[in-house]
DOTITI-692486 format. One line per 3 residues: number of its first residue (from 1); their letters; for each residue x, y, z of C-alpha. Coordinates in steps of 0.1 Angstrom, whole numbers. Example, Ala and Ser with C-alpha at 12.3 -4.5 7.8 and 13.67 -1.06 7.14 Angstrom:
REM DOTITI-692486
1) AS) 123,-45,78 | 137,-11,71 $
END
This chain:
REM DOTITI-692486
1) MVL) -929,136,773 | -908,167,778 | -912,192,805 $
4) TCL) -901,231,800 | -891,250,829 | -894,290,820 $
7) ETV) -882,325,834 | -915,343,847 | -897,378,834 $
10) TKE) -874,374,807 | -896,349,793 | -857,331,782 $
13) LVS) -863,284,781 | -846,279,815 | -835,241,809 $
16) WMR) -860,208,795 | -867,183,821 | -873,150,802 $
19) GHE) -882,109,813 | -922,112,812 | -933,85,792 $
22) SSV) -970,94,792 | -988,129,799 | -981,143,837 $
25) FSI) -1007,155,854 | -988,171,887 | -963,188,896 $
28) SVH) -960,197,937 | -929,219,949 | -907,222,981 $
31) ASG) -914,247,1007 | -876,257,1002 | -889,261,963 $
34) KYA) -854,233,957 | -867,206,945 | -902,189,924 $
37) ITT) -923,163,912 | -936,155,888 | -960,122,890 $
40) SSD) -973,102,851 | -996,72,856 | -971,49,853 $
43) TAQ) -941,72,870 | -930,97,897 | -902,117,894 $
46) LWD) -878,142,919 | -863,164,903 | -834,190,921 $
49) LDT) -851,230,904 | -812,245,911 | -791,221,885 $
52) FQR) -828,211,868 | -812,171,873 | -838,142,878 $
55) KRK) -824,131,917 | -851,98,915 | -869,81,900 $
58) LNI) -902,59,910 | -909,31,889 | -939,8,898 $
61) LQS) -958,-16,881 | -984,-13,858 | -1010,-36,874 $
64) VGI) -1005,-11,903 | -1008,28,890 | -997,63,907 $
67) QKV) -1028,83,917 | -1002,113,931 | -972,120,951 $
70) FFL) -966,159,968 | -946,171,993 | -969,181,1026 $
73) PLS) -964,215,1033 | -935,227,1057 | -922,199,1057 $
76) NTI) -890,173,1041 | -921,139,1037 | -934,128,998 $
79) LSC) -965,116,1004 | -968,90,976 | -1006,77,969 $
82) FKD) -1015,44,948 | -1044,34,929 | -1051,9,956 $
85) NSI) -1053,27,981 | -1023,22,997 | -1000,57,1009 $
88) FAW) -964,59,1020 | -945,87,1032 | -908,89,1023 $
91) ECD) -879,119,1035 | -871,137,1007 | -830,141,1013 $
94) TLF) -827,104,1022 | -860,90,1004 | -862,67,1034 $
97) CKY) -903,50,1042 | -908,71,1074 | -937,48,1077 $
100) QLP) -970,39,1055 | -1008,45,1065 | -1029,12,1072 $
103) APP) -1055,4,1050 | -1093,19,1055 | -1123,-2,1071 $
106) ESS) -1136,-20,1050 | -1171,-11,1060 | -1164,23,1037 $
109) SIL) -1135,15,1013 | -1135,33,988 | -1111,41,962 $
112) YKV) -1086,75,962 | -1087,96,939 | -1079,138,952 $
115) FAV) -1064,143,981 | -1063,176,1003 | -1036,187,1034 $
118) TRD) -1041,212,1054 | -1012,242,1059 | -996,226,1088 $
121) GRV) -990,189,1077 | -1010,171,1099 | -1042,163,1082 $
124) LAA) -1049,145,1048 | -1081,145,1033 | -1087,115,1009 $
127) GGK) -1118,110,985 | -1128,95,951 | -1159,78,938 $
130) SNH) -1186,81,966 | -1199,101,987 | -1176,96,1020 $
133) LHL) -1146,108,1030 | -1113,101,1045 | -1096,122,1074 $
136) WCL) -1063,108,1084 | -1040,126,1113 | -1009,118,1098 $
139) EAK) -989,123,1131 | -1012,95,1144 | -1012,77,1114 $
142) QLF) -1044,70,1115 | -1078,76,1105 | -1099,95,1131 $
145) RII) -1130,108,1108 | -1155,96,1081 | -1176,127,1066 $
148) QMP) -1210,112,1047 | -1216,138,1021 | -1251,145,1010 $
151) TKV) -1269,119,990 | -1269,144,961 | -1230,134,957 $
154) RAI) -1224,105,935 | -1184,111,934 | -1153,140,946 $
157) RHL) -1138,149,920 | -1118,180,936 | -1106,184,972 $
160) EFL) -1086,214,982 | -1089,233,1024 | -1098,272,1025 $
163) PDS) -1066,285,1038 | -1073,306,1076 | -1054,337,1091 $
166) FDA) -1068,323,1126 | -1057,290,1128 | -1020,285,1127 $
169) GSN) -1024,262,1096 | -1045,237,1108 | -1070,246,1084 $
172) QAL) -1108,237,1096 | -1131,242,1058 | -1126,220,1032 $
175) GVL) -1138,226,1002 | -1154,193,980 | -1163,194,942 $
178) SQD) -1182,167,934 | -1197,153,900 | -1228,182,902 $
181) GIM) -1208,209,895 | -1213,226,931 | -1188,232,954 $
184) RFI) -1200,225,991 | -1174,241,1020 | -1180,217,1049 $
187) NIQ) -1169,221,1086 | -1144,191,1099 | -1143,193,1133 $
190) TCK) -1182,202,1136 | -1194,184,1101 | -1218,214,1095 $
193) LLF) -1220,233,1061 | -1205,267,1057 | -1217,277,1020 $
196) EIG) -1219,262,989 | -1209,283,949 | -1218,266,919 $
199) SLD) -1254,253,905 | -1271,227,883 | -1271,253,857 $
202) EGI) -1243,267,860 | -1212,239,871 | -1180,241,886 $
205) SSS) -1151,225,861 | -1116,233,882 | -1111,255,911 $
208) VIS) -1081,271,931 | -1083,292,959 | -1061,321,972 $
211) PHG) -1030,315,993 | -1046,339,1018 | -1082,316,1015 $
214) RYI) -1099,356,1007 | -1108,342,967 | -1115,314,950 $
217) ACV) -1111,306,913 | -1137,288,896 | -1132,274,860 $
220) MEN) -1173,270,850 | -1184,243,828 | -1199,268,807 $
223) GSL) -1156,283,799 | -1162,314,817 | -1145,323,853 $
226) NIY) -1161,333,882 | -1139,348,909 | -1156,345,945 $
229) SVQ) -1153,365,977 | -1152,341,1007 | -1158,374,1034 $
232) ALT) -1191,377,1015 | -1197,344,1020 | -1200,336,1049 $
235) QEI) -1192,357,1085 | -1177,327,1097 | -1145,324,1079 $
238) NKP) -1118,348,1086 | -1132,363,1119 | -1116,384,1142 $
241) PPP) -1105,372,1175 | -1123,371,1208 | -1128,401,1226 $
244) LVK) -1106,411,1256 | -1133,425,1275 | -1167,408,1283 $
247) VIE) -1195,423,1301 | -1219,402,1317 | -1250,413,1324 $
250) DLP) -1273,397,1353 | -1316,399,1350 | -1330,391,1382 $
253) KRK) -1365,377,1388 | -1368,369,1351 | -1356,338,1327 $
256) LTS) -1324,349,1307 | -1321,353,1270 | -1290,347,1248 $
259) GDF) -1305,390,1238 | -1294,398,1268 | -1264,390,1273 $
262) KMK) -1240,418,1257 | -1200,412,1247 | -1184,448,1239 $
265) VTS) -1143,456,1232 | -1131,487,1247 | -1098,505,1246 $
268) GRV) -1086,519,1281 | -1119,519,1299 | -1151,498,1296 $
271) QRP) -1184,514,1290 | -1214,504,1312 | -1244,496,1300 $
274) AKS) -1278,514,1297 | -1300,510,1327 | -1332,510,1327 $
277) KEN) -1359,528,1349 | -1374,498,1358 | -1353,472,1364 $
280) KIQ) -1318,481,1378 | -1289,454,1361 | -1267,442,1379 $
283) TRI) -1230,438,1363 | -1196,428,1372 | -1169,442,1350 $
286) LKQ) -1138,424,1340 | -1110,449,1342 | -1074,444,1330 $
289) DLT) -1042,460,1328 | -1037,490,1300 | -1004,489,1295 $
292) GHL) -1006,442,1296 | -1036,451,1268 | -1006,475,1246 $
295) ENK) -982,453,1252 | -1001,419,1243 | -1014,437,1209 $
298) ENE) -977,448,1200 | -967,416,1203 | -1000,402,1180 $
301) LPD) -986,391,1151 | -997,373,1116 | -1009,341,1115 $
304) GLN) -1016,344,1152 | -981,341,1168 | -970,358,1192 $
307) KKR) -939,377,1195 | -933,376,1235 | -945,336,1233 $
310) LQI) -916,330,1199 | -887,353,1222 | -900,326,1249 $
313) LLK) -890,296,1227 | -865,310,1215 | -847,310,1245 $
316) GYG) -857,271,1256 | -842,260,1226 | -821,285,1213 $
319) EYP) -835,283,1176 | -868,278,1154 | -882,243,1142 $
322) TKY) -863,242,1104 | -896,232,1092 | -915,262,1109 $
325) RMF) -882,287,1108 | -897,307,1072 | -934,312,1083 $
328) IWR) -918,325,1113 | -899,348,1098 | -921,363,1073 $
331) SLL) -943,368,1108 | -920,383,1126 | -910,404,1099 $
334) QLP) -944,412,1091 | -942,408,1052 | -965,426,1034 $
337) ENH) -960,406,998 | -970,434,976 | -965,417,946 $
340) TAF) -977,448,922 | -953,468,935 | -926,444,934 $
343) SSL) -935,434,898 | -931,467,882 | -891,469,898 $
346) IDK) -889,436,890 | -905,450,852 | -878,479,850 $
349) GVH) -853,450,839 | -814,447,853 | -800,480,862 $
352) MAF) -771,492,852 | -757,486,880 | -751,450,880 $
355) LNL) -748,440,844 | -721,427,852 | -720,409,888 $
358) QRK) -709,376,872 | -674,393,869 | -673,407,901 $
361) YPI) -687,378,919 | -687,344,900 | -712,320,914 $
364) KSR) -714,286,899 | -750,285,899 | -767,305,874 $
367) KLL) -800,304,886 | -790,322,918 | -765,352,899 $
370) RVL) -801,355,881 | -817,356,916 | -790,379,933 $
373) QRT) -790,402,900 | -823,406,900 | -831,410,934 $
376) LSA) -801,440,936 | -811,453,907 | -854,458,923 $
379) LAH) -832,472,959 | -812,497,928 | -849,508,915 $
382) WSA) -863,510,945 | -837,542,959 | -807,550,935 $
385) IFS) -783,547,970 | -784,506,961 | -773,516,927 $
388) DTP) -738,525,944 | -733,505,977 | -705,482,968 $
391) YLP) -711,459,997 | -750,454,994 | -742,420,972 $
394) LLA) -724,402,1004 | -754,421,1028 | -782,404,1004 $
397) FPF) -767,368,993 | -776,348,1020 | -807,353,1018 $
400) VKL) -810,351,981 | -797,312,987 | -826,310,1013 $
403) FQN) -849,325,996 | -842,316,959 | -871,299,951 $
406) NQL) -891,330,965 | -881,367,950 | -911,384,964 $
409) ICF) -903,371,1001 | -862,377,991 | -867,411,984 $
412) EVV) -896,420,1010 | -868,407,1037 | -834,428,1024 $
415) ATL) -857,458,1025 | -870,450,1064 | -833,438,1069 $
418) ITN) -818,475,1058 | -845,498,1072 | -847,484,1099 $
421) WCQ) -807,470,1113 | -792,489,1088 | -804,524,1102 $
424) HWF) -785,550,1099 | -756,530,1080 | -758,556,1051 $
427) EYF) -755,584,1070 | -717,591,1057 | -717,572,1026 $
430) PNP) -696,561,1007 | -677,555,1036 | -692,532,1064 $
433) PIN) -717,539,1090 | -685,555,1112 | -716,562,1135 $
436) ILS) -729,529,1143 | -692,519,1145 | -687,546,1171 $
439) MIE) -713,528,1198 | -698,499,1190 | -667,511,1200 $
442) NVL) -680,525,1230 | -701,490,1239 | -663,470,1238 $
445) AFH) -653,496,1260 | -671,491,1284 | -673,454,1286 $
448) DKE) -635,448,1273 | -609,477,1275 | -579,451,1275 $
451) LLQ) -596,434,1242 | -600,476,1228 | -570,483,1243 $
454) HFI) -551,455,1220 | -567,466,1189 | -556,499,1192 $
457) DRD) -524,492,1198 | -523,469,1170 | -532,501,1145 $
460) VTS) -570,481,1138 | -605,500,1139 | -635,495,1141 $
463) QLY) -642,493,1103 | -615,459,1110 | -632,447,1137 $
466) AWP) -667,451,1131 | -675,458,1096 | -671,431,1082 $
469) LLE) -691,414,1102 | -715,436,1097 | -712,442,1057 $
472) TVF) -718,405,1056 | -741,398,1089 | -718,377,1099 $
475) SEV) -723,354,1066 | -683,347,1061 | -677,337,1103 $
478) LTR) -705,316,1103 | -715,277,1090 | -756,280,1074 $
481) EEW) -768,266,1104 | -754,286,1126 | -760,314,1104 $
484) LKL) -794,307,1109 | -795,302,1143 | -784,339,1147 $
487) FDN) -809,351,1127 | -837,336,1149 | -823,354,1177 $
490) VFS) -816,394,1159 | -850,390,1140 | -868,384,1171 $
493) NHP) -856,408,1192 | -849,455,1189 | -827,462,1160 $
496) SFL) -798,467,1182 | -795,435,1189 | -774,428,1154 $
499) LMT) -745,454,1167 | -749,436,1201 | -735,411,1185 $
502) VVA) -709,425,1167 | -696,431,1205 | -702,397,1216 $
505) YNI) -687,375,1187 | -655,402,1195 | -652,395,1233 $
508) CSR) -658,352,1229 | -629,357,1205 | -605,380,1228 $
511) APL) -582,353,1232 | -573,343,1196 | -570,385,1187 $
514) LNC) -549,390,1218 | -528,366,1201 | -527,386,1169 $
517) DRK) -502,412,1160 | -505,412,1124 | -531,436,1107 $
520) DDF) -534,410,1078 | -545,383,1108 | -569,402,1121 $
523) EYF) -585,408,1085 | -582,368,1078 | -601,366,1109 $
526) FHH) -631,387,1101 | -632,372,1070 | -629,333,1078 $
529) RNN) -648,309,1100 | -635,303,1137 | -639,274,1163 $
532) LDI) -668,298,1181 | -698,281,1190 | -724,299,1183 $
535) SVV) -752,295,1212 | -718,312,1235 | -723,345,1210 $
538) IRE) -759,344,1214 | -756,338,1253 | -734,366,1257 $
541) VYH) -752,392,1231 | -786,396,1255 | -755,397,1287 $
544) LMD) -744,428,1268 | -779,437,1266 | -789,436,1305 $
547) TTP) -757,446,1312 | -748,477,1291 | -753,512,1306 $
550) ADI) -785,527,1292 | -759,560,1279 | -742,538,1250 $
553) QPE) -770,511,1246 | -773,512,1210 | -813,513,1212 $
556) RVL) -812,543,1229 | -798,558,1194 | -819,534,1171 $
559) SGF) -855,536,1165 | -879,497,1170 | -887,474,1141 $
562) VAL) -907,496,1117 | -927,467,1090 | -929,474,1053 $
565) TKG) -961,493,1045 | -988,471,1021 | -1001,481,989 $
568) QYP) -967,503,983 | -930,503,993 | -921,534,1013 $
571) VFN) -898,551,1008 | -859,550,1012 | -839,579,1011 $
574) QYP) -818,584,1042 | -784,589,1028 | -764,621,1012 $
577) KFI) -783,627,984 | -760,648,966 | -729,622,968 $
580) VDC) -750,595,952 | -762,616,925 | -723,631,915 $
583) QTQ) -714,596,915 | -744,588,888 | -730,619,871 $
586) ERE) -698,609,873 | -701,574,861 | -725,585,836 $
589) RIR) -694,603,822 | -668,579,825 | -701,556,806 $
592) NDE) -701,582,778 | -665,584,780 | -653,546,774 $
595) LDY) -678,544,750 | -661,573,727 | -634,553,733 $
598) LRE) -643,518,725 | -655,537,692 | -628,552,691 $
601) RQT) -610,523,690 | -629,505,668 | -623,524,642 $
604) VKN) -583,523,645 | -586,486,643 | -606,486,614 $
607) MQA) -582,515,596 | -554,493,608 | -574,464,590 $
610) EVD) -574,481,561 | -539,491,562 | -527,458,569 $
613) QQR) -547,441,539 | -536,471,516 | -500,461,522 $
616) AED) -506,424,523 | -523,432,489 | -487,449,478 $
619) EAW) -468,421,497 | -483,397,479 | -486,422,440 $
622) CQK) -445,423,446 | -443,388,455 | -460,381,422 $
625) QEL) -437,400,405 | -406,387,414 | -419,353,412 $
628) LHK) -427,362,376 | -392,376,370 | -378,347,387 $
631) AEE) -399,320,359 | -391,345,328 | -354,338,337 $
634) TRR) -349,302,346 | -375,302,310 | -343,320,293 $
637) EML) -319,302,304 | -340,272,295 | -341,284,262 $
640) LHE) -302,288,257 | -296,257,273 | -317,239,244 $
643) EEK) -304,263,217 | -268,256,226 | -283,214,227 $
646) MLQ) -296,221,193 | -260,237,176 | -244,210,193 $
649) QRQ) -274,178,177 | -269,199,144 | -226,196,147 $
652) RLA) -229,163,156 | -258,161,124 | -231,177,101 $
655) AMK) -203,152,111 | -220,121,106 | -229,138,72 $
658) REL) -192,141,64 | -182,103,72 | -218,97,59 $
661) KIQ) -200,115,23 | -167,93,29 | -179,65,37 $
664) EMH) -205,63,3 | -172,75,-17 | -153,47,-5 $
667) LQD) -184,30,-6 | -185,32,-45 | -153,27,-51 $
670) AAR) -153,-4,-34 | -183,-8,-58 | -167,3,-91 $
673) RRL) -140,-23,-81 | -163,-50,-76 | -188,-73,-96 $
676) LKL) -215,-62,-118 | -236,-88,-105 | -235,-68,-68 $
679) QQD) -235,-31,-84 | -278,-37,-76 | -274,-51,-42 $
682) QQE) -252,-20,-32 | -274,0,-44 | -305,-15,-29 $
685) MEL) -282,-17,6 | -276,24,3 | -315,30,-7 $
688) RRL) -324,14,27 | -297,35,41 | -307,68,29 $
691) DDE) -347,57,41 | -332,56,74 | -310,91,77 $
694) IER) -344,107,62 | -367,92,88 | -340,100,112 $
697) KVN) -342,136,105 | -382,140,101 | -382,128,139 $
700) MRD) -348,155,142 | -368,179,124 | -404,175,142 $
703) REI) -387,175,173 | -372,212,167 | -404,216,158 $
706) ATT) -418,212,190 | -394,224,212 | -392,256,188 $
709) AKD) -433,256,196 | -428,256,232 | -408,286,235 $
712) LEM) -429,299,215 | -457,294,239 | -432,309,265 $
715) RHL) -427,338,247 | -462,348,246 | -469,347,281 $
718) ELE) -439,367,290 | -451,389,262 | -483,391,280 $
721) SQK) -468,397,310 | -450,424,293 | -483,436,276 $
724) RLY) -499,438,309 | -468,464,325 | -469,483,293 $
727) EKN) -506,489,300 | -502,492,335 | -478,525,329 $
730) LTR) -495,538,301 | -524,541,326 | -506,558,347 $
733) NQE) -489,579,324 | -520,587,308 | -529,618,337 $
736) TVA) -494,630,327 | -497,636,294 | -527,651,300 $
739) KEM) -510,675,317 | -482,683,302 | -512,690,268 $
742) RED) -528,717,294 | -495,730,302 | -490,735,262 $
745) IDA) -524,750,255 | -522,774,282 | -483,785,271 $
748) YRR) -495,787,233 | -525,810,240 | -507,835,269 $
751) KVD) -472,835,243 | -499,850,211 | -517,871,240 $
754) LEE) -482,886,246 | -478,885,210 | -507,905,201 $
757) RSF) -500,928,230 | -467,936,211 | -485,938,176 $
760) HRL) -508,960,196 | -486,986,205 | -463,986,174 $
763) IEA) -493,995,151 | -503,1021,179 | -471,1038,175 $
766) DQT) -469,1036,135 | -504,1046,137 | -500,1081,153 $
769) QNQ) -473,1093,128 | -500,1094,101 | -522,1118,97 $
772) KAQ) -559,1122,116 | -578,1122,85 | -561,1095,70 $
775) KLI) -563,1073,103 | -600,1078,104 | -604,1070,68 $
778) EEN) -583,1041,64 | -599,1028,97 | -636,1034,88 $
781) LAK) -624,1012,55 | -606,982,73 | -635,983,100 $
784) AEQ) -658,969,67 | -634,945,57 | -623,935,95 $
787) ACL) -653,931,108 | -662,901,83 | -625,888,91 $
790) NTD) -630,886,129 | -660,871,128 | -649,842,105 $
793) WQI) -616,840,126 | -635,842,159 | -656,812,144 $
796) QAL) -630,794,134 | -613,797,176 | -650,788,187 $
799) QKQ) -651,755,165 | -619,745,173 | -620,752,208 $
802) RWS) -654,733,207 | -639,706,192 | -610,698,211 $
805) DQQ) -632,705,245 | -660,678,230 | -624,658,217 $
808) RNE) -614,654,259 | -649,654,268 | -654,619,254 $
811) SYR) -618,611,260 | -629,617,298 | -660,601,299 $
814) EMA) -648,570,276 | -621,568,303 | -644,568,331 $
817) KLL) -667,543,317 | -636,523,315 | -628,529,350 $
820) REN) -665,518,359 | -664,490,339 | -631,475,350 $
823) RRK) -641,476,389 | -676,462,378 | -668,436,358 $
826) EIE) -628,429,359 | -630,391,355 | -652,393,331 $
829) VLN) -630,417,311 | -602,388,300 | -630,375,284 $
832) AMM) -650,392,262 | -614,414,250 | -609,397,220 $
835) QNE) -651,413,207 | -639,447,222 | -611,447,203 $
838) AKK) -624,452,170 | -647,474,184 | -621,497,195 $
841) WKE) -601,493,159 | -631,504,143 | -635,536,171 $
844) AEE) -597,544,159 | -603,544,123 | -631,569,125 $
847) KDF) -615,592,146 | -582,587,126 | -606,603,95 $
850) QLK) -625,626,119 | -590,640,126 | -578,641,87 $
853) SAK) -608,662,82 | -601,685,110 | -565,688,99 $
856) KAS) -579,696,57 | -601,720,76 | -576,732,93 $
859) ALS) -553,739,64 | -582,755,45 | -588,780,71 $
862) DAS) -553,786,75 | -552,792,31 | -579,818,35 $
865) RKW) -570,834,59 | -540,837,46 | -556,853,14 $
868) FLE) -576,871,25 | -551,889,44 | -529,899,11 $
871) KEI) -560,908,-4 | -570,931,18 | -534,946,20 $
874) DDA) -531,950,-16 | -567,972,-17 | -550,990,16 $
877) LEH) -518,1003,-7 | -546,1004,-40 | -565,1031,-20 $
880) AEH) -533,1049,-1 | -532,1076,-30 | -570,1090,-26 $
883) IHN) -572,1093,4 | -582,1129,5 | -610,1121,-13 $
886) KAI) -622,1102,6 | -651,1116,32 | -653,1115,68 $
889) VPR) -674,1083,82 | -693,1100,111 | -679,1094,146 $
892) CQN) -707,1076,162 | -712,1053,130 | -674,1047,136 $
895) ERV) -682,1042,173 | -707,1016,165 | -684,998,144 $
898) ASS) -657,995,172 | -673,982,193 | -676,951,173 $
901) RLP) -645,944,164 | -611,923,177 | -577,943,190 $
904) RTS) -558,923,160 | -580,932,128 | -587,966,137 $
907) QLD) -541,969,139 | -540,950,106 | -566,972,86 $
910) DIS) -543,1003,99 | -514,984,74 | -523,1008,49 $
913) EMD) -513,1037,66 | -476,1027,72 | -449,1040,49 $
916) SST) -428,1011,36 | -401,1004,55 | -432,1002,78 $
919) RIS) -447,978,56 | -420,954,52 | -416,951,92 $
922) LNQ) -451,942,91 | -451,919,66 | -420,902,81 $
925) RKM) -436,901,109 | -466,883,95 | -438,858,79 $
928) QWD) -427,850,118 | -465,850,126 | -474,822,103 $
931) TME) -444,803,115 | -449,803,147 | -491,793,134 $
934) RGL) -472,762,114 | -453,759,145 | -479,750,167 $
937) LER) -503,735,144 | -478,708,141 | -471,705,175 $
940) VRN) -511,695,175 | -511,675,157 | -485,651,173 $
943) LRQ) -500,655,203 | -532,646,187 | -514,612,171 $
946) RLT) -500,607,203 | -534,605,220 | -546,583,194 $
949) AQA) -518,562,198 | -531,556,233 | -567,557,223 $
952) RSR) -555,521,200 | -537,512,229 | -565,519,252 $
955) CQA) -588,494,229 | -566,467,222 | -560,463,267 $
958) PHL) -591,481,283 | -590,458,317 | -556,484,327 $
961) LAT) -577,512,331 | -584,503,365 | -556,508,377 $
END
């Protein structure tokens, strides 16, 4: 069985609590919220809610089961009830058994199943499978009453006391839910039935009563949820206190009845009853002092308490009882407990000013830090001044630690403290409250001039000896018990009591303070605990309040206690608003600047990371290249060494061969001299020797082949590395080649334009020498013939340009395509290189064929143009003799034809107008033009061959185009 602890606001998981083996049917939380008890059928466990750790575990025998284990209200006592009707009381801190309730009488013994305790923890009600109820007095530890329910009740399923605002926790009404689904409310003192809810047709399954006893929520057996108003059910519950003024009417000469008495509550004067005409009624008026009545009305507190009586009790004992302290504080401060308003503040989330609270105020307990952060955020959402108040965490921390398990009470206590005991603190914001510190200094000057003069001589201001005590509300200089004792008196008196406490603390510490000379000693004194009796300080405070003159009394400036309003919290705007708004705007500007700085720093960091990565890649590539060069040099040295070895072996082999030849000759000579019968043996021996020699040579040849194969492999690797390097350089130079090609073409075009303009100017100069008639006739004849030539020349030029553009576009597309494929599939290119090689070679052959076809077409076009020009020149010379016999073409036709000609063709048509010397110079010019065209064509052809070679290299190594 696992218990899950969740955060109610953020819905986050806080902790898991493991340890129960069976289902948990009861959970009880201590009044301080520090401990919790979980109960199952076989065990009960005590948990520390600050750390969510198990503190103790109660194990029992299987024969004796657990009925219920719970905390008594407003005490440190744990009550454990078992199935054998035994009830034990334990001390919460030490788990020491305080007492055991005696066994009930045998005549009315029942098996206890359900239990209920009054709010003051004095009376215990127990019931079970019977119509009897047992009421135990826990102070006297005895059974003081047995109540018998109606005969219809056979078993009791649930018991719960009905809270009352006027009984001081000693609840008198007890709700009893029986087996028939009807919940009956009875008075445990008079044993009378007050009212009942539910019916036999619509029974109640379970019920719960609100903390103030105003409403009852019931889950019905049919699944519906009913909410009942207690005030509407009965007038006896939550009735007002009895009237203060009573009028008693005497009715003489007849019997008195209950209707003859009238009780009226008046404010100021007593209204007399109306007199009848027949009988005169004598009345006795019980008068009461008006001022005393108003004073008592002011001193009346919620929950039936009286402030004057509490002050008398406080002066007598010095402090309130520990178990009732929180209850008394809530009554003194008159906390409204505005759940809805507080929830709306909490729902706004953590305020921006307290997002990083743990950095400035590191707290070990995560729960305490979370409660402090939430309380400060709620205060900041309540009023904007609290988001900029630097001492607010110090002011609120002791109350947060005290009320950490009830955040609503914690918030309202701090808010009440600020609105009453921190009056005029924020008028000089963001500086300390100079006006408040001045009042403290005036009181100190009146009661202890020597100490004040000592402060003045040592340059110690009220911001050093008074403000640290106020901003921390004495939490740094007092222990927990001393602080609680002090605030028992603070909350019970006028708000000026806190300022008087600062003066009293300094006066009671005058001896060590007069011995301090350095400013650091004063700072240490007012920020650390000192050996000082808080009871003496409190008595001194009361003495100061009685003896301080009225003109310097802080009570004259500070207003009285005003509780928080119910429903909604009051508006808190007692501060210079323009300063807070200015600080808020400045903080927002700083925050935006910080965000911009963080973004810029992240951008710079990313850029630096990219630069570092690129630098690392470059260094890695350089190192790799160096390693490759070193490996290449090593392989070369190894190859040279092996070649030297092979040469030495060959030399030794040749020497051995020469020696063998010499030996063979000697052996042959010896064999000839030997007998013929030994010749055969000698030959066989020689044959065996030759076989050995052949085998040795074969082995040597195999070793040489293996060595050569290894060398070839190394050479292949070297060629591969050189190939990659060449392809990389080729890719880098490819753009340079294209740029040079474009520059050559532009230079060629500029040169052609320049020559054409020069040629035009020459022709125009020569044409001015001819007669006007000859010029017009020749011009008209040339226009007719040159139109076709001009058109053909333009078509050819456009075709060449289009072909050149197509070639460049195809090359650019191919390069872009290879670049994209290389980025996308750099790893796969190595595997597909052999397949692409054949395809690219085929494309290269096709392009070569297209290039040859284009060259042939260009050559044919040049020959045709040359033949056409020569023919036109001859025709012009033949017709020059008949110039005067030709008719002049109308000017309109000349203008229409001239609109479609080019300057170059019209100039060529006028050659027939020139004389012989001019024609000779033009022929020379034409030859120069042809030579220049052939040179340009040759240059274009070379450029195409270079592009074809580059395309072939790209086809062989396409993966290098990615560079």
